mmCIF file of the N, C-alpha and C atoms, coordinates in Angstrom:
data_MODEL
# 
_entry.id   MODEL 
# 
loop_
_atom_site.group_PDB 
_atom_site.id 
_atom_site.type_symbol 
_atom_site.label_atom_id 
_atom_site.label_alt_id 
_atom_site.label_comp_id 
_atom_site.label_asym_id 
_atom_site.label_entity_id 
_atom_site.label_seq_id 
_atom_site.pdbx_PDB_ins_code 
_atom_site.Cartn_x 
_atom_site.Cartn_y 
_atom_site.Cartn_z 
_atom_site.occupancy 
_atom_site.B_iso_or_equiv 
_atom_site.pdbx_formal_charge 
_atom_site.auth_seq_id 
_atom_site.auth_comp_id 
_atom_site.auth_asym_id 
_atom_site.auth_atom_id 
_atom_site.pdbx_PDB_model_num 
ATOM 1   N N  . MET A 1 1  ? 69.892 82.696  85.167  1.00 0.00 ? 1  MET A N  1 
ATOM 2   C CA . MET A 1 1  ? 70.061 83.835  84.682  1.00 0.00 ? 1  MET A CA 1 
ATOM 3   C C  . MET A 1 1  ? 69.578 83.900  83.428  1.00 0.00 ? 1  MET A C  1 
ATOM 4   N N  . ASP A 1 2  ? 69.727 85.010  83.063  1.00 0.00 ? 2  ASP A N  1 
ATOM 5   C CA . ASP A 1 2  ? 67.986 85.428  82.189  1.00 0.00 ? 2  ASP A CA 1 
ATOM 6   C C  . ASP A 1 2  ? 69.197 86.439  81.089  1.00 0.00 ? 2  ASP A C  1 
ATOM 7   N N  . HIS A 1 3  ? 69.043 86.334  80.029  1.00 0.00 ? 3  HIS A N  1 
ATOM 8   C CA . HIS A 1 3  ? 69.386 87.425  78.767  1.00 0.00 ? 3  HIS A CA 1 
ATOM 9   C C  . HIS A 1 3  ? 68.435 88.649  78.691  1.00 0.00 ? 3  HIS A C  1 
ATOM 10  N N  . GLN A 1 4  ? 69.555 89.833  79.883  1.00 0.00 ? 4  GLN A N  1 
ATOM 11  C CA . GLN A 1 4  ? 69.074 90.964  79.859  1.00 0.00 ? 4  GLN A CA 1 
ATOM 12  C C  . GLN A 1 4  ? 69.975 92.062  79.626  1.00 0.00 ? 4  GLN A C  1 
ATOM 13  N N  . TYR A 1 5  ? 69.262 93.240  78.955  1.00 0.00 ? 5  TYR A N  1 
ATOM 14  C CA . TYR A 1 5  ? 70.238 94.591  78.893  1.00 0.00 ? 5  TYR A CA 1 
ATOM 15  C C  . TYR A 1 5  ? 70.442 95.295  80.100  1.00 0.00 ? 5  TYR A C  1 
ATOM 16  N N  . ASP A 1 6  ? 70.972 94.910  81.512  1.00 0.00 ? 6  ASP A N  1 
ATOM 17  C CA . ASP A 1 6  ? 70.747 95.849  82.597  1.00 0.00 ? 6  ASP A CA 1 
ATOM 18  C C  . ASP A 1 6  ? 72.082 96.457  83.123  1.00 0.00 ? 6  ASP A C  1 
ATOM 19  N N  . PHE A 1 7  ? 72.971 95.839  82.830  1.00 0.00 ? 7  PHE A N  1 
ATOM 20  C CA . PHE A 1 7  ? 74.153 96.541  83.457  1.00 0.00 ? 7  PHE A CA 1 
ATOM 21  C C  . PHE A 1 7  ? 75.250 96.473  81.787  1.00 0.00 ? 7  PHE A C  1 
ATOM 22  N N  . TYR A 1 8  ? 75.896 97.202  81.113  1.00 0.00 ? 8  TYR A N  1 
ATOM 23  C CA . TYR A 1 8  ? 76.849 97.575  80.097  1.00 0.00 ? 8  TYR A CA 1 
ATOM 24  C C  . TYR A 1 8  ? 77.724 98.606  80.843  1.00 0.00 ? 8  TYR A C  1 
ATOM 25  N N  . LYS A 1 9  ? 79.066 97.463  80.392  1.00 0.00 ? 9  LYS A N  1 
ATOM 26  C CA . LYS A 1 9  ? 80.504 97.921  80.951  1.00 0.00 ? 9  LYS A CA 1 
ATOM 27  C C  . LYS A 1 9  ? 81.308 99.001  79.846  1.00 0.00 ? 9  LYS A C  1 
ATOM 28  N N  . PRO A 1 10 ? 81.832 99.843  80.976  1.00 0.00 ? 10 PRO A N  1 
ATOM 29  C CA . PRO A 1 10 ? 82.181 100.999 79.559  1.00 0.00 ? 10 PRO A CA 1 
ATOM 30  C C  . PRO A 1 10 ? 83.543 99.945  78.864  1.00 0.00 ? 10 PRO A C  1 
ATOM 31  N N  . ILE A 1 11 ? 83.801 100.444 77.760  1.00 0.00 ? 11 ILE A N  1 
ATOM 32  C CA . ILE A 1 11 ? 84.971 100.265 76.509  1.00 0.00 ? 11 ILE A CA 1 
ATOM 33  C C  . ILE A 1 11 ? 85.710 101.018 76.280  1.00 0.00 ? 11 ILE A C  1 
ATOM 34  N N  . LEU A 1 12 ? 86.763 101.224 77.261  1.00 0.00 ? 12 LEU A N  1 
ATOM 35  C CA . LEU A 1 12 ? 87.418 102.182 77.624  1.00 0.00 ? 12 LEU A CA 1 
ATOM 36  C C  . LEU A 1 12 ? 88.638 102.337 76.258  1.00 0.00 ? 12 LEU A C  1 
ATOM 37  N N  . SER A 1 13 ? 88.253 103.479 75.316  1.00 0.00 ? 13 SER A N  1 
ATOM 38  C CA . SER A 1 13 ? 88.695 103.175 74.302  1.00 0.00 ? 13 SER A CA 1 
ATOM 39  C C  . SER A 1 13 ? 88.765 105.662 74.123  1.00 0.00 ? 13 SER A C  1 
ATOM 40  N N  . ILE A 1 14 ? 89.418 105.769 73.066  1.00 0.00 ? 14 ILE A N  1 
ATOM 41  C CA . ILE A 1 14 ? 89.618 107.276 72.717  1.00 0.00 ? 14 ILE A CA 1 
ATOM 42  C C  . ILE A 1 14 ? 87.754 107.952 72.419  1.00 0.00 ? 14 ILE A C  1 
ATOM 43  N N  . ASN A 1 15 ? 86.801 107.074 71.702  1.00 0.00 ? 15 ASN A N  1 
ATOM 44  C CA . ASN A 1 15 ? 85.407 107.280 71.297  1.00 0.00 ? 15 ASN A CA 1 
ATOM 45  C C  . ASN A 1 15 ? 84.407 107.796 72.578  1.00 0.00 ? 15 ASN A C  1 
ATOM 46  N N  . ASN A 1 16 ? 85.122 106.412 73.297  1.00 0.00 ? 16 ASN A N  1 
ATOM 47  C CA . ASN A 1 16 ? 83.863 106.724 75.087  1.00 0.00 ? 16 ASN A CA 1 
ATOM 48  C C  . ASN A 1 16 ? 84.226 108.540 75.742  1.00 0.00 ? 16 ASN A C  1 
ATOM 49  N N  . PHE A 1 17 ? 85.216 108.594 75.813  1.00 0.00 ? 17 PHE A N  1 
ATOM 50  C CA . PHE A 1 17 ? 85.671 110.022 75.869  1.00 0.00 ? 17 PHE A CA 1 
ATOM 51  C C  . PHE A 1 17 ? 84.890 111.178 75.401  1.00 0.00 ? 17 PHE A C  1 
ATOM 52  N N  . ILE A 1 18 ? 84.771 110.555 73.642  1.00 0.00 ? 18 ILE A N  1 
ATOM 53  C CA . ILE A 1 18 ? 84.155 111.692 73.173  1.00 0.00 ? 18 ILE A CA 1 
ATOM 54  C C  . ILE A 1 18 ? 82.778 111.818 73.206  1.00 0.00 ? 18 ILE A C  1 
ATOM 55  N N  . SER A 1 19 ? 81.881 110.366 73.408  1.00 0.00 ? 19 SER A N  1 
ATOM 56  C CA . SER A 1 19 ? 80.709 109.960 73.272  1.00 0.00 ? 19 SER A CA 1 
ATOM 57  C C  . SER A 1 19 ? 80.229 110.407 74.954  1.00 0.00 ? 19 SER A C  1 
ATOM 58  N N  . GLY A 1 20 ? 81.437 110.090 76.004  1.00 0.00 ? 20 GLY A N  1 
ATOM 59  C CA . GLY A 1 20 ? 80.652 110.588 77.412  1.00 0.00 ? 20 GLY A CA 1 
ATOM 60  C C  . GLY A 1 20 ? 79.960 109.574 77.860  1.00 0.00 ? 20 GLY A C  1 
ATOM 61  N N  . SER A 1 21 ? 80.668 107.741 77.509  1.00 0.00 ? 21 SER A N  1 
ATOM 62  C CA . SER A 1 21 ? 80.036 106.890 78.358  1.00 0.00 ? 21 SER A CA 1 
ATOM 63  C C  . SER A 1 21 ? 81.462 106.219 78.904  1.00 0.00 ? 21 SER A C  1 
ATOM 64  N N  . GLU A 1 22 ? 82.179 106.987 79.626  1.00 0.00 ? 22 GLU A N  1 
ATOM 65  C CA . GLU A 1 22 ? 83.514 106.045 80.184  1.00 0.00 ? 22 GLU A CA 1 
ATOM 66  C C  . GLU A 1 22 ? 82.987 105.482 81.481  1.00 0.00 ? 22 GLU A C  1 
ATOM 67  N N  . TYR A 1 23 ? 81.723 105.123 81.856  1.00 0.00 ? 23 TYR A N  1 
ATOM 68  C CA . TYR A 1 23 ? 81.381 104.530 83.358  1.00 0.00 ? 23 TYR A CA 1 
ATOM 69  C C  . TYR A 1 23 ? 80.266 103.460 82.943  1.00 0.00 ? 23 TYR A C  1 
ATOM 70  N N  . PRO A 1 24 ? 80.293 102.783 83.765  1.00 0.00 ? 24 PRO A N  1 
ATOM 71  C CA . PRO A 1 24 ? 79.358 101.655 83.448  1.00 0.00 ? 24 PRO A CA 1 
ATOM 72  C C  . PRO A 1 24 ? 77.674 102.464 83.759  1.00 0.00 ? 24 PRO A C  1 
ATOM 73  N N  . ILE A 1 25 ? 76.833 101.888 82.744  1.00 0.00 ? 25 ILE A N  1 
ATOM 74  C CA . ILE A 1 25 ? 75.519 102.137 82.426  1.00 0.00 ? 25 ILE A CA 1 
ATOM 75  C C  . ILE A 1 25 ? 74.110 101.254 83.388  1.00 0.00 ? 25 ILE A C  1 
ATOM 76  N N  . VAL A 1 26 ? 73.658 101.323 84.305  1.00 0.00 ? 26 VAL A N  1 
ATOM 77  C CA . VAL A 1 26 ? 73.059 99.807  84.917  1.00 0.00 ? 26 VAL A CA 1 
ATOM 78  C C  . VAL A 1 26 ? 71.291 100.463 84.910  1.00 0.00 ? 26 VAL A C  1 
ATOM 79  N N  . ASP A 1 27 ? 71.043 99.853  84.853  1.00 0.00 ? 27 ASP A N  1 
ATOM 80  C CA . ASP A 1 27 ? 69.077 99.542  84.644  1.00 0.00 ? 27 ASP A CA 1 
ATOM 81  C C  . ASP A 1 27 ? 68.782 99.393  85.833  1.00 0.00 ? 27 ASP A C  1 
ATOM 82  N N  . GLY A 1 28 ? 68.701 100.047 87.138  1.00 0.00 ? 28 GLY A N  1 
ATOM 83  C CA . GLY A 1 28 ? 68.922 99.255  88.011  1.00 0.00 ? 28 GLY A CA 1 
ATOM 84  C C  . GLY A 1 28 ? 67.042 98.677  88.486  1.00 0.00 ? 28 GLY A C  1 
ATOM 85  N N  . LYS A 1 29 ? 66.385 99.023  87.590  1.00 0.00 ? 29 LYS A N  1 
ATOM 86  C CA . LYS A 1 29 ? 64.663 98.375  87.650  1.00 0.00 ? 29 LYS A CA 1 
ATOM 87  C C  . LYS A 1 29 ? 64.880 96.686  87.077  1.00 0.00 ? 29 LYS A C  1 
ATOM 88  N N  . VAL A 1 30 ? 65.427 96.734  86.083  1.00 0.00 ? 30 VAL A N  1 
ATOM 89  C CA . VAL A 1 30 ? 65.587 95.633  85.395  1.00 0.00 ? 30 VAL A CA 1 
ATOM 90  C C  . VAL A 1 30 ? 66.698 94.521  86.182  1.00 0.00 ? 30 VAL A C  1 
ATOM 91  N N  . SER A 1 31 ? 67.879 94.620  86.804  1.00 0.00 ? 31 SER A N  1 
ATOM 92  C CA . SER A 1 31 ? 68.841 94.413  87.563  1.00 0.00 ? 31 SER A CA 1 
ATOM 93  C C  . SER A 1 31 ? 68.009 93.944  88.438  1.00 0.00 ? 31 SER A C  1 
ATOM 94  N N  . MET A 1 32 ? 67.143 94.245  89.435  1.00 0.00 ? 32 MET A N  1 
ATOM 95  C CA . MET A 1 32 ? 65.917 93.886  90.256  1.00 0.00 ? 32 MET A CA 1 
ATOM 96  C C  . MET A 1 32 ? 65.429 93.032  90.118  1.00 0.00 ? 32 MET A C  1 
ATOM 97  N N  . ASP A 1 33 ? 64.358 93.113  89.311  1.00 0.00 ? 33 ASP A N  1 
ATOM 98  C CA . ASP A 1 33 ? 63.911 91.999  88.741  1.00 0.00 ? 33 ASP A CA 1 
ATOM 99  C C  . ASP A 1 33 ? 64.429 90.472  88.756  1.00 0.00 ? 33 ASP A C  1 
ATOM 100 N N  . CYS A 1 34 ? 65.899 91.182  87.619  1.00 0.00 ? 34 CYS A N  1 
ATOM 101 C CA . CYS A 1 34 ? 66.631 89.570  87.263  1.00 0.00 ? 34 CYS A CA 1 
ATOM 102 C C  . CYS A 1 34 ? 66.744 88.984  88.482  1.00 0.00 ? 34 CYS A C  1 
ATOM 103 N N  . TYR A 1 35 ? 67.419 89.828  89.089  1.00 0.00 ? 35 TYR A N  1 
ATOM 104 C CA . TYR A 1 35 ? 68.053 89.285  90.711  1.00 0.00 ? 35 TYR A CA 1 
ATOM 105 C C  . TYR A 1 35 ? 66.334 88.463  91.706  1.00 0.00 ? 35 TYR A C  1 
ATOM 106 N N  . ILE A 1 36 ? 65.463 89.138  91.891  1.00 0.00 ? 36 ILE A N  1 
ATOM 107 C CA . ILE A 1 36 ? 64.573 88.609  92.093  1.00 0.00 ? 36 ILE A CA 1 
ATOM 108 C C  . ILE A 1 36 ? 63.876 87.399  91.597  1.00 0.00 ? 36 ILE A C  1 
ATOM 109 N N  . GLY A 1 37 ? 63.604 87.635  90.429  1.00 0.00 ? 37 GLY A N  1 
ATOM 110 C CA . GLY A 1 37 ? 63.449 86.091  89.441  1.00 0.00 ? 37 GLY A CA 1 
ATOM 111 C C  . GLY A 1 37 ? 64.338 85.233  89.810  1.00 0.00 ? 37 GLY A C  1 
ATOM 112 N N  . ALA A 1 38 ? 65.688 85.372  89.673  1.00 0.00 ? 38 ALA A N  1 
ATOM 113 C CA . ALA A 1 38 ? 66.469 83.955  89.568  1.00 0.00 ? 38 ALA A CA 1 
ATOM 114 C C  . ALA A 1 38 ? 66.155 83.932  91.265  1.00 0.00 ? 38 ALA A C  1 
ATOM 115 N N  . MET A 1 39 ? 66.656 84.368  91.942  1.00 0.00 ? 39 MET A N  1 
ATOM 116 C CA . MET A 1 39 ? 66.345 83.939  93.415  1.00 0.00 ? 39 MET A CA 1 
ATOM 117 C C  . MET A 1 39 ? 65.354 83.070  93.880  1.00 0.00 ? 39 MET A C  1 
ATOM 118 N N  . LYS A 1 40 ? 63.989 83.461  93.246  1.00 0.00 ? 40 LYS A N  1 
ATOM 119 C CA . LYS A 1 40 ? 62.923 83.186  93.318  1.00 0.00 ? 40 LYS A CA 1 
ATOM 120 C C  . LYS A 1 40 ? 63.119 81.411  92.840  1.00 0.00 ? 40 LYS A C  1 
ATOM 121 N N  . GLU A 1 41 ? 63.561 81.582  91.470  1.00 0.00 ? 41 GLU A N  1 
ATOM 122 C CA . GLU A 1 41 ? 63.519 80.161  91.190  1.00 0.00 ? 41 GLU A CA 1 
ATOM 123 C C  . GLU A 1 41 ? 64.120 79.031  91.846  1.00 0.00 ? 41 GLU A C  1 
ATOM 124 N N  . CYS A 1 42 ? 65.631 79.813  91.800  1.00 0.00 ? 42 CYS A N  1 
ATOM 125 C CA . CYS A 1 42 ? 66.369 78.664  92.390  1.00 0.00 ? 42 CYS A CA 1 
ATOM 126 C C  . CYS A 1 42 ? 65.674 78.320  94.243  1.00 0.00 ? 42 CYS A C  1 
ATOM 127 N N  . TYR A 1 43 ? 65.254 79.119  95.066  1.00 0.00 ? 43 TYR A N  1 
ATOM 128 C CA . TYR A 1 43 ? 64.175 78.869  96.006  1.00 0.00 ? 43 TYR A CA 1 
ATOM 129 C C  . TYR A 1 43 ? 63.034 77.555  96.201  1.00 0.00 ? 43 TYR A C  1 
ATOM 130 N N  . ASN A 1 44 ? 62.368 78.136  95.178  1.00 0.00 ? 44 ASN A N  1 
ATOM 131 C CA . ASN A 1 44 ? 61.731 76.991  94.348  1.00 0.00 ? 44 ASN A CA 1 
ATOM 132 C C  . ASN A 1 44 ? 61.898 75.562  94.137  1.00 0.00 ? 44 ASN A C  1 
ATOM 133 N N  . LYS A 1 45 ? 62.976 75.413  93.585  1.00 0.00 ? 45 LYS A N  1 
ATOM 134 C CA . LYS A 1 45 ? 64.328 74.129  92.885  1.00 0.00 ? 45 LYS A CA 1 
ATOM 135 C C  . LYS A 1 45 ? 64.399 73.378  94.539  1.00 0.00 ? 45 LYS A C  1 
ATOM 136 N N  . LEU A 1 46 ? 64.818 73.895  95.290  1.00 0.00 ? 46 LEU A N  1 
ATOM 137 C CA . LEU A 1 46 ? 65.363 74.231  96.476  1.00 0.00 ? 46 LEU A CA 1 
ATOM 138 C C  . LEU A 1 46 ? 64.233 73.593  97.053  1.00 0.00 ? 46 LEU A C  1 
ATOM 139 N N  . LYS A 1 47 ? 63.166 74.329  97.243  1.00 0.00 ? 47 LYS A N  1 
ATOM 140 C CA . LYS A 1 47 ? 61.947 73.825  98.022  1.00 0.00 ? 47 LYS A CA 1 
ATOM 141 C C  . LYS A 1 47 ? 61.413 72.473  97.546  1.00 0.00 ? 47 LYS A C  1 
ATOM 142 N N  . GLN A 1 48 ? 61.102 72.197  96.238  1.00 0.00 ? 48 GLN A N  1 
ATOM 143 C CA . GLN A 1 48 ? 61.106 70.596  95.853  1.00 0.00 ? 48 GLN A CA 1 
ATOM 144 C C  . GLN A 1 48 ? 61.763 69.786  96.182  1.00 0.00 ? 48 GLN A C  1 
ATOM 145 N N  . LYS A 1 49 ? 63.429 70.151  96.605  1.00 0.00 ? 49 LYS A N  1 
ATOM 146 C CA . LYS A 1 49 ? 64.508 68.861  96.335  1.00 0.00 ? 49 LYS A CA 1 
ATOM 147 C C  . LYS A 1 49 ? 64.360 68.622  97.585  1.00 0.00 ? 49 LYS A C  1 
ATOM 148 N N  . LYS A 1 50 ? 63.622 69.893  98.604  1.00 0.00 ? 50 LYS A N  1 
ATOM 149 C CA . LYS A 1 50 ? 63.483 69.318  100.419 1.00 0.00 ? 50 LYS A CA 1 
ATOM 150 C C  . LYS A 1 50 ? 61.640 68.493  100.186 1.00 0.00 ? 50 LYS A C  1 
ATOM 151 N N  . ARG A 1 51 ? 61.051 68.846  99.126  1.00 0.00 ? 51 ARG A N  1 
ATOM 152 C CA . ARG A 1 51 ? 60.074 68.529  99.433  1.00 0.00 ? 51 ARG A CA 1 
ATOM 153 C C  . ARG A 1 51 ? 59.049 69.383  100.578 1.00 0.00 ? 51 ARG A C  1 
ATOM 154 N N  . GLY A 1 52 ? 59.038 70.388  100.135 1.00 0.00 ? 52 GLY A N  1 
ATOM 155 C CA . GLY A 1 52 ? 58.199 71.787  100.536 1.00 0.00 ? 52 GLY A CA 1 
ATOM 156 C C  . GLY A 1 52 ? 58.223 72.127  102.304 1.00 0.00 ? 52 GLY A C  1 
ATOM 157 N N  . GLU A 1 53 ? 59.620 71.832  102.328 1.00 0.00 ? 53 GLU A N  1 
ATOM 158 C CA . GLU A 1 53 ? 59.961 72.401  103.906 1.00 0.00 ? 53 GLU A CA 1 
ATOM 159 C C  . GLU A 1 53 ? 60.304 73.197  103.789 1.00 0.00 ? 53 GLU A C  1 
ATOM 160 N N  . ASN A 1 54 ? 60.014 74.673  105.020 1.00 0.00 ? 54 ASN A N  1 
ATOM 161 C CA . ASN A 1 54 ? 59.990 75.550  104.920 1.00 0.00 ? 54 ASN A CA 1 
ATOM 162 C C  . ASN A 1 54 ? 61.720 76.009  105.521 1.00 0.00 ? 54 ASN A C  1 
ATOM 163 N N  . LEU A 1 55 ? 62.133 76.764  104.023 1.00 0.00 ? 55 LEU A N  1 
ATOM 164 C CA . LEU A 1 55 ? 63.662 76.582  104.139 1.00 0.00 ? 55 LEU A CA 1 
ATOM 165 C C  . LEU A 1 55 ? 64.118 77.807  105.131 1.00 0.00 ? 55 LEU A C  1 
ATOM 166 N N  . ILE A 1 56 ? 63.248 78.672  105.531 1.00 0.00 ? 56 ILE A N  1 
ATOM 167 C CA . ILE A 1 56 ? 64.144 80.314  106.075 1.00 0.00 ? 56 ILE A CA 1 
ATOM 168 C C  . ILE A 1 56 ? 64.029 79.665  107.579 1.00 0.00 ? 56 ILE A C  1 
ATOM 169 N N  . ASP A 1 57 ? 62.828 78.911  107.787 1.00 0.00 ? 57 ASP A N  1 
ATOM 170 C CA . ASP A 1 57 ? 62.708 78.132  109.014 1.00 0.00 ? 57 ASP A CA 1 
ATOM 171 C C  . ASP A 1 57 ? 63.891 77.184  109.474 1.00 0.00 ? 57 ASP A C  1 
ATOM 172 N N  . ALA A 1 58 ? 64.260 76.154  108.496 1.00 0.00 ? 58 ALA A N  1 
ATOM 173 C CA . ALA A 1 58 ? 65.241 75.377  108.622 1.00 0.00 ? 58 ALA A CA 1 
ATOM 174 C C  . ALA A 1 58 ? 66.323 76.054  108.794 1.00 0.00 ? 58 ALA A C  1 
ATOM 175 N N  . ASN A 1 59 ? 66.888 76.790  108.303 1.00 0.00 ? 59 ASN A N  1 
ATOM 176 C CA . ASN A 1 59 ? 68.420 77.438  107.963 1.00 0.00 ? 59 ASN A CA 1 
ATOM 177 C C  . ASN A 1 59 ? 68.314 78.733  109.420 1.00 0.00 ? 59 ASN A C  1 
ATOM 178 N N  . ASP A 1 60 ? 69.679 78.542  109.950 1.00 0.00 ? 60 ASP A N  1 
ATOM 179 C CA . ASP A 1 60 ? 70.014 79.784  110.672 1.00 0.00 ? 60 ASP A CA 1 
ATOM 180 C C  . ASP A 1 60 ? 70.866 80.841  109.739 1.00 0.00 ? 60 ASP A C  1 
ATOM 181 N N  . TYR A 1 61 ? 70.994 80.881  108.725 1.00 0.00 ? 61 TYR A N  1 
ATOM 182 C CA . TYR A 1 61 ? 72.055 81.554  107.962 1.00 0.00 ? 61 TYR A CA 1 
ATOM 183 C C  . TYR A 1 61 ? 71.446 81.886  106.444 1.00 0.00 ? 61 TYR A C  1 
ATOM 184 N N  . ILE A 1 62 ? 71.020 82.797  105.772 1.00 0.00 ? 62 ILE A N  1 
ATOM 185 C CA . ILE A 1 62 ? 70.592 82.442  104.382 1.00 0.00 ? 62 ILE A CA 1 
ATOM 186 C C  . ILE A 1 62 ? 71.627 83.892  103.663 1.00 0.00 ? 62 ILE A C  1 
ATOM 187 N N  . CYS A 1 63 ? 72.504 83.617  103.071 1.00 0.00 ? 63 CYS A N  1 
ATOM 188 C CA . CYS A 1 63 ? 73.713 84.531  102.185 1.00 0.00 ? 63 CYS A CA 1 
ATOM 189 C C  . CYS A 1 63 ? 73.012 84.845  100.595 1.00 0.00 ? 63 CYS A C  1 
ATOM 190 N N  . PHE A 1 64 ? 73.410 86.403  100.389 1.00 0.00 ? 64 PHE A N  1 
ATOM 191 C CA . PHE A 1 64 ? 73.059 87.095  99.275  1.00 0.00 ? 64 PHE A CA 1 
ATOM 192 C C  . PHE A 1 64 ? 73.982 87.638  98.948  1.00 0.00 ? 64 PHE A C  1 
ATOM 193 N N  . HIS A 1 65 ? 74.017 87.328  97.276  1.00 0.00 ? 65 HIS A N  1 
ATOM 194 C CA . HIS A 1 65 ? 74.905 88.532  97.073  1.00 0.00 ? 65 HIS A CA 1 
ATOM 195 C C  . HIS A 1 65 ? 74.366 89.875  97.156  1.00 0.00 ? 65 HIS A C  1 
ATOM 196 N N  . THR A 1 66 ? 75.143 90.855  97.177  1.00 0.00 ? 66 THR A N  1 
ATOM 197 C CA . THR A 1 66 ? 74.758 92.016  97.197  1.00 0.00 ? 66 THR A CA 1 
ATOM 198 C C  . THR A 1 66 ? 75.486 93.204  97.162  1.00 0.00 ? 66 THR A C  1 
ATOM 199 N N  . PRO A 1 67 ? 74.932 93.586  95.825  1.00 0.00 ? 67 PRO A N  1 
ATOM 200 C CA . PRO A 1 67 ? 75.521 95.039  94.914  1.00 0.00 ? 67 PRO A CA 1 
ATOM 201 C C  . PRO A 1 67 ? 74.895 96.248  96.325  1.00 0.00 ? 67 PRO A C  1 
ATOM 202 N N  . PHE A 1 68 ? 74.332 96.259  96.818  1.00 0.00 ? 68 PHE A N  1 
ATOM 203 C CA . PHE A 1 68 ? 74.022 97.232  97.723  1.00 0.00 ? 68 PHE A CA 1 
ATOM 204 C C  . PHE A 1 68 ? 73.110 96.404  98.497  1.00 0.00 ? 68 PHE A C  1 
ATOM 205 N N  . HIS A 1 69 ? 72.811 97.152  99.633  1.00 0.00 ? 69 HIS A N  1 
ATOM 206 C CA . HIS A 1 69 ? 72.049 96.067  100.785 1.00 0.00 ? 69 HIS A CA 1 
ATOM 207 C C  . HIS A 1 69 ? 70.852 96.382  100.239 1.00 0.00 ? 69 HIS A C  1 
ATOM 208 N N  . LYS A 1 70 ? 70.232 97.342  99.613  1.00 0.00 ? 70 LYS A N  1 
ATOM 209 C CA . LYS A 1 70 ? 68.593 97.414  99.954  1.00 0.00 ? 70 LYS A CA 1 
ATOM 210 C C  . LYS A 1 70 ? 67.867 95.981  98.562  1.00 0.00 ? 70 LYS A C  1 
ATOM 211 N N  . MET A 1 71 ? 69.110 95.618  98.350  1.00 0.00 ? 71 MET A N  1 
ATOM 212 C CA . MET A 1 71 ? 69.007 94.548  97.472  1.00 0.00 ? 71 MET A CA 1 
ATOM 213 C C  . MET A 1 71 ? 68.419 93.061  97.962  1.00 0.00 ? 71 MET A C  1 
ATOM 214 N N  . VAL A 1 72 ? 69.186 93.375  99.152  1.00 0.00 ? 72 VAL A N  1 
ATOM 215 C CA . VAL A 1 72 ? 69.040 91.913  100.180 1.00 0.00 ? 72 VAL A CA 1 
ATOM 216 C C  . VAL A 1 72 ? 67.816 92.380  100.773 1.00 0.00 ? 72 VAL A C  1 
ATOM 217 N N  . GLN A 1 73 ? 67.071 93.010  101.533 1.00 0.00 ? 73 GLN A N  1 
ATOM 218 C CA . GLN A 1 73 ? 66.275 93.288  101.921 1.00 0.00 ? 73 GLN A CA 1 
ATOM 219 C C  . GLN A 1 73 ? 64.895 93.232  101.186 1.00 0.00 ? 73 GLN A C  1 
ATOM 220 N N  . LYS A 1 74 ? 64.925 93.565  99.934  1.00 0.00 ? 74 LYS A N  1 
ATOM 221 C CA . LYS A 1 74 ? 64.083 93.055  99.183  1.00 0.00 ? 74 LYS A CA 1 
ATOM 222 C C  . LYS A 1 74 ? 63.793 91.864  98.253  1.00 0.00 ? 74 LYS A C  1 
ATOM 223 N N  . ALA A 1 75 ? 64.856 91.115  98.939  1.00 0.00 ? 75 ALA A N  1 
ATOM 224 C CA . ALA A 1 75 ? 65.334 89.994  97.759  1.00 0.00 ? 75 ALA A CA 1 
ATOM 225 C C  . ALA A 1 75 ? 64.706 88.869  99.238  1.00 0.00 ? 75 ALA A C  1 
ATOM 226 N N  . PHE A 1 76 ? 65.170 88.898  100.565 1.00 0.00 ? 76 PHE A N  1 
ATOM 227 C CA . PHE A 1 76 ? 64.568 88.478  101.365 1.00 0.00 ? 76 PHE A CA 1 
ATOM 228 C C  . PHE A 1 76 ? 62.787 88.686  101.912 1.00 0.00 ? 76 PHE A C  1 
ATOM 229 N N  . ASP A 1 77 ? 62.604 89.701  101.837 1.00 0.00 ? 77 ASP A N  1 
ATOM 230 C CA . ASP A 1 77 ? 61.082 89.825  101.400 1.00 0.00 ? 77 ASP A CA 1 
ATOM 231 C C  . ASP A 1 77 ? 60.520 89.410  100.758 1.00 0.00 ? 77 ASP A C  1 
ATOM 232 N N  . ALA A 1 78 ? 60.968 89.042  99.300  1.00 0.00 ? 78 ALA A N  1 
ATOM 233 C CA . ALA A 1 78 ? 60.249 88.538  98.108  1.00 0.00 ? 78 ALA A CA 1 
ATOM 234 C C  . ALA A 1 78 ? 60.255 86.733  98.556  1.00 0.00 ? 78 ALA A C  1 
ATOM 235 N N  . LEU A 1 79 ? 61.380 86.197  99.370  1.00 0.00 ? 79 LEU A N  1 
ATOM 236 C CA . LEU A 1 79 ? 61.459 85.073  99.734  1.00 0.00 ? 79 LEU A CA 1 
ATOM 237 C C  . LEU A 1 79 ? 59.805 84.941  101.258 1.00 0.00 ? 79 LEU A C  1 
ATOM 238 N N  . LEU A 1 80 ? 59.828 85.498  101.785 1.00 0.00 ? 80 LEU A N  1 
ATOM 239 C CA . LEU A 1 80 ? 58.768 85.527  102.703 1.00 0.00 ? 80 LEU A CA 1 
ATOM 240 C C  . LEU A 1 80 ? 57.631 85.367  102.456 1.00 0.00 ? 80 LEU A C  1 
ATOM 241 N N  . LYS A 1 81 ? 56.987 86.069  101.428 1.00 0.00 ? 81 LYS A N  1 
ATOM 242 C CA . LYS A 1 81 ? 56.392 86.184  100.023 1.00 0.00 ? 81 LYS A CA 1 
ATOM 243 C C  . LYS A 1 81 ? 55.646 84.956  99.625  1.00 0.00 ? 81 LYS A C  1 
ATOM 244 N N  . ILE A 1 82 ? 56.649 84.229  99.414  1.00 0.00 ? 82 ILE A N  1 
ATOM 245 C CA . ILE A 1 82 ? 56.649 82.811  98.750  1.00 0.00 ? 82 ILE A CA 1 
ATOM 246 C C  . ILE A 1 82 ? 55.681 81.595  98.942  1.00 0.00 ? 82 ILE A C  1 
# 
């Protein structure tokens, strides 16, 4: 977890309708960087516990949280480069 301002939930009140912020605001680049960084950190810690074993070859399946499909593609690509 990283303290970043990448996703702002709307606050539904009369003021939002005046200011035009009825919907969430997302900074996609920051969100993606946080996601990839957290995923790499988790992978490296798990790899230490498994004494350097190649975890991609050792597992039949790897599950990712996926708000959109490109996030998973980029995350898996980052794992292959570690």
